[in-house]
VOGU-3710 file (C-alpha; in Angstrom, 3 decimals, decimal comma):
1> mkrreflkag> -224,524/-74,622/-57,577  -223,810/-75,170/-61,273  -225,058/-72,593/-63,762  -227,696/-74,978/-65,168  -228,956/-75,760/-61,680  -229,136/-72,063/-60,927  -231,361/-71,457/-63,918  -233,642/-74,287/-62,849  -233,948/-72,732/-59,400  -235,054/-69,484/-61,009
11> aasmtvvama> -237,636/-71,283/-63,140  -238,987/-73,118/-60,105  -239,605/-69,787/-58,413  -241,812/-68,665/-61,260  -243,826/-71,868/-60,946  -244,446/-71,085/-57,288  -245,776/-67,679/-58,308  -248,079/-69,103/-60,952  -249,641/-71,992/-59,056  -252,267/-71,401/-56,400
21> tpaiaqtsgt> -251,493/-74,508/-54,347  -248,239/-76,096/-55,565  -247,075/-79,427/-54,217  -244,176/-78,830/-51,823  -241,575/-81,332/-50,767  -242,038/-81,055/-47,028  -239,187/-80,817/-44,592  -239,860/-82,144/-41,114  -240,039/-79,674/-38,284  -237,970/-76,905/-39,848
31> tflvctgaws> -237,358/-73,862/-37,651  -237,723/-70,541/-39,476  -236,342/-67,585/-37,520  -237,298/-64,145/-38,834  -235,345/-60,918/-38,495  -238,154/-58,445/-39,104  -238,094/-55,243/-41,096  -237,709/-51,729/-39,707  -240,453/-50,123/-37,599  -242,147/-53,495/-37,373
41> agwswkkmhp> -242,088/-56,379/-34,901  -243,176/-59,954/-34,356  -246,858/-58,953/-34,511  -246,602/-58,302/-38,266  -245,948/-61,992/-38,999  -249,141/-63,256/-37,345  -250,690/-64,430/-40,641  -247,700/-66,682/-41,256  -247,762/-68,624/-37,982  -250,806/-70,845/-38,647
51> lmaaaghrla> -249,666/-71,512/-42,210  -246,212/-72,696/-41,156  -247,544/-74,621/-38,164  -250,076/-76,446/-40,347  -247,180/-77,682/-42,470  -245,332/-78,916/-39,381  -242,821/-76,108/-39,104  -241,916/-73,636/-36,385  -241,863/-69,928/-37,161  -240,241/-67,573/-34,666
61> aptytglger> -240,481/-63,816/-35,250  -238,907/-62,054/-32,259  -239,414/-58,368/-31,577  -236,416/-56,051/-31,471  -235,648/-53,850/-28,483  -237,653/-50,615/-28,649  -240,361/-51,796/-31,036  -243,719/-53,566/-30,799  -244,418/-54,959/-27,357  -240,907/-53,849/-26,363
71> ehlasssndl> -241,540/-50,172/-27,122  -240,950/-49,340/-23,453  -237,268/-50,053/-24,159  -237,017/-47,411/-26,898  -233,784/-45,473/-26,525  -231,487/-43,315/-28,591  -228,748/-45,865/-27,814  -230,520/-48,711/-29,646  -228,624/-49,612/-32,796  -227,983/-52,419/-35,271
81> ethiqdilav> -225,864/-54,289/-32,737  -228,716/-54,153/-30,215  -230,977/-55,957/-32,658  -228,335/-58,518/-33,618  -227,951/-59,320/-29,930  -231,748/-59,629/-29,584  -231,832/-62,430/-32,160  -228,685/-64,137/-30,877  -230,272/-64,241/-27,414  -233,364/-65,958/-28,808
91> ikyedlrdiv> -231,171/-68,574/-30,484  -229,275/-69,148/-27,248  -232,130/-69,278/-24,766  -234,578/-71,104/-27,037  -231,727/-73,472/-28,005  -232,590/-73,135/-31,684  -230,642/-75,282/-34,158  -230,757/-76,106/-37,861  -232,323/-72,708/-38,454  -233,565/-71,240/-41,707
101> lvghsyggmv> -232,789/-67,595/-40,970  -235,002/-65,108/-42,822  -234,096/-61,423/-43,025  -236,810/-59,098/-44,318  -235,905/-55,601/-45,536  -233,842/-53,950/-42,728  -233,767/-57,444/-41,232  -231,206/-58,375/-43,888  -228,736/-56,218/-41,962  -229,600/-58,010/-38,725
111> atgvadrard> -229,655/-61,483/-40,284  -226,191/-61,009/-41,790  -224,763/-60,157/-38,387  -226,576/-63,063/-36,729  -225,445/-65,538/-39,393  -221,858/-64,352/-38,941  -221,895/-65,147/-35,230  -224,130/-68,225/-35,126  -222,915/-70,137/-38,183  -223,101/-73,496/-36,436
121> ritrlvylda> -226,833/-73,022/-35,701  -227,959/-71,918/-39,179  -228,469/-74,129/-42,218  -229,773/-71,526/-44,660  -229,945/-67,769/-44,965  -232,895/-66,251/-46,844  -233,040/-62,564/-47,755  -236,647/-61,479/-48,315  -236,597/-58,227/-50,305  -233,751/-57,277/-48,019
131> fvptdgqslm> -230,518/-55,336/-47,788  -227,399/-57,502/-48,100  -224,444/-55,748/-46,444  -220,786/-56,648/-46,316  -218,397/-56,003/-43,447  -218,233/-52,331/-42,502  -221,418/-51,270/-44,285  -224,468/-49,652/-42,734  -227,949/-49,568/-44,223  -227,262/-45,959/-45,163
141> dvgpptvrqr> -224,204/-47,171/-47,081  -225,971/-49,925/-49,030  -229,234/-48,059/-49,660  -229,885/-45,473/-52,385  -227,645/-42,369/-52,262  -230,444/-40,171/-50,919  -231,379/-42,428/-47,993  -228,887/-40,967/-45,511  -229,991/-37,369/-45,999  -233,685/-38,304/-45,986
151> mqelakagdg> -233,440/-40,291/-42,744  -231,415/-37,589/-41,048  -233,948/-34,951/-42,057  -236,875/-37,076/-40,875  -235,231/-37,710/-37,518  -234,397/-34,029/-37,094  -237,999/-33,054/-37,874  -239,240/-35,405/-35,148  -237,639/-36,075/-31,775  -234,097/-35,872/-33,135
161> wrvpsnpips> -233,152/-39,557/-32,834  -235,898/-41,662/-34,428  -236,941/-42,175/-38,040  -240,685/-42,564/-38,812  -241,848/-45,482/-40,918  -242,025/-45,675/-44,700  -245,439/-45,669/-46,423  -247,436/-48,908/-46,354  -247,576/-50,711/-49,754  -250,512/-49,484/-51,820
171> dtseadvkwi> -251,993/-52,953/-52,393  -252,481/-53,519/-48,655  -256,119/-53,991/-47,671  -257,903/-51,249/-45,748  -258,180/-53,473/-42,672  -254,485/-54,312/-42,762  -253,520/-50,664/-43,234  -255,398/-49,836/-40,051  -253,832/-52,778/-38,211  -250,307/-51,867/-39,320
181> serrlpqsik> -250,671/-48,116/-38,789  -251,680/-48,604/-35,166  -248,579/-50,693/-34,433  -245,640/-49,371/-36,430  -243,236/-47,251/-34,412  -240,399/-44,871/-35,265  -236,968/-46,456/-34,944  -233,634/-45,210/-33,686  -231,554/-43,739/-36,506  -228,502/-45,556/-35,127
191> cfeqplkmrg> -229,990/-48,809/-36,442  -229,550/-47,438/-39,948  -226,244/-45,618/-39,570  -224,208/-48,146/-37,550  -221,875/-50,248/-39,744  -222,079/-54,017/-39,551  -219,041/-55,620/-37,959  -218,376/-59,127/-39,219  -216,276/-61,377/-37,009  -215,885/-64,587/-38,995
201> gdltlprsyi> -215,102/-63,493/-42,545  -217,269/-64,075/-45,606  -220,407/-66,146/-45,187  -220,442/-69,504/-46,942  -223,910/-70,612/-45,797  -226,431/-71,564/-48,489  -228,120/-68,286/-49,397  -231,326/-67,445/-51,222  -232,806/-64,132/-52,316  -236,559/-63,579/-52,722
211> yltrvtpadp> -237,339/-60,504/-54,774  -240,843/-59,094/-54,376  -241,689/-57,764/-57,809  -244,501/-55,287/-57,074  -241,940/-52,555/-56,613  -242,221/-48,905/-55,697  -240,633/-46,262/-57,972  -237,736/-45,890/-55,516  -236,945/-49,607/-55,214  -233,832/-50,096/-53,039
221> frpfaerakn> -233,735/-53,895/-53,384  -233,288/-54,406/-57,117  -229,453/-54,151/-56,969  -229,309/-56,976/-54,409  -231,770/-59,053/-56,413  -229,791/-58,603/-59,629  -226,573/-59,518/-57,877  -228,071/-62,702/-56,445  -229,728/-63,593/-59,750  -226,377/-63,526/-61,527
231> drnwryyeld> -224,305/-65,242/-58,832  -224,172/-69,046/-58,985  -223,527/-69,169/-55,238  -227,066/-67,900/-54,628  -230,523/-69,284/-55,275  -232,818/-66,635/-56,660  -236,611/-66,464/-56,526  -239,305/-63,947/-57,372  -242,737/-63,531/-55,864  -245,564/-61,457/-57,302
241> ashsahvtap> -246,141/-59,443/-54,150  -245,385/-56,042/-52,661  -242,733/-55,419/-50,020  -244,694/-56,805/-47,051  -245,573/-60,196/-48,551  -246,037/-61,687/-45,078  -249,060/-59,363/-44,810  -250,364/-59,149/-48,392  -249,448/-62,617/-49,747  -248,827/-64,907/-46,749
251> ealaqllqmi> -249,919/-68,152/-48,435  -247,592/-67,675/-51,414  -244,719/-66,669/-49,160  -245,255/-69,655/-46,857  -245,190/-71,999/-49,842  -242,009/-70,476/-51,208  -240,189/-70,550/-47,872  -241,097/-74,207/-47,441  -239,870/-74,992/-50,948  -236,554/-73,251/-50,286
261> asqpt> -236,120/-75,184/-47,039  -236,722/-78,470/-48,866  -233,917/-77,878/-51,395  -230,629/-79,752/-50,911  -227,885/-77,610/-49,375
//
């Protein structure tokens, strides 16, 4: 993407934020595959399904091993590779192609590994307020310097191998707080400490970064957003929403994802 085109992409993102119901150039039957954030699962994307379906798209939000409806598979052996394999299996057995792969938060770690191994099935890679690792990095490596010690202490204070969830964003409705609190589960610390192993070299897929601007004081995603914003190989967007936009701002997020999918590669 040329520098001028990059700046236009950034301006377009602000228009999406400002308009309540922007006109979107529709793509036909796009498949969006979500790698969910930590402690969460497919259930947390339920508000997005009818919105994407109404626009003619398919949204798949699989649940990782050990979380959500698969909590009976919780194990101290579950790690980042387990979750990468979960998503790769969905791609294989659902025969998904021409995928817009979305990685939210911790899901950026998973999505990077999936994109590395399923390059022929993916047309775009979208990081939604997510970690963006390189080969050999774990979430503990790419996160703030204090994250490793904090997670280790939290796991030690609990059952010794799982990390409890982060606080729910403060702008979440009371009903949604209750809904989320009843379903979030602690997650194996190995998911956060296992380094990503890339097999195919650097990714050259079209990549976009969506930065959710209602940040917390300890915002771990700004460095990735700034990097994408200043790299002409990325498309950069901002959304006026807190970290779980699929819960607190589903309509705006659905519109933005559809707009990204409609852009030329």
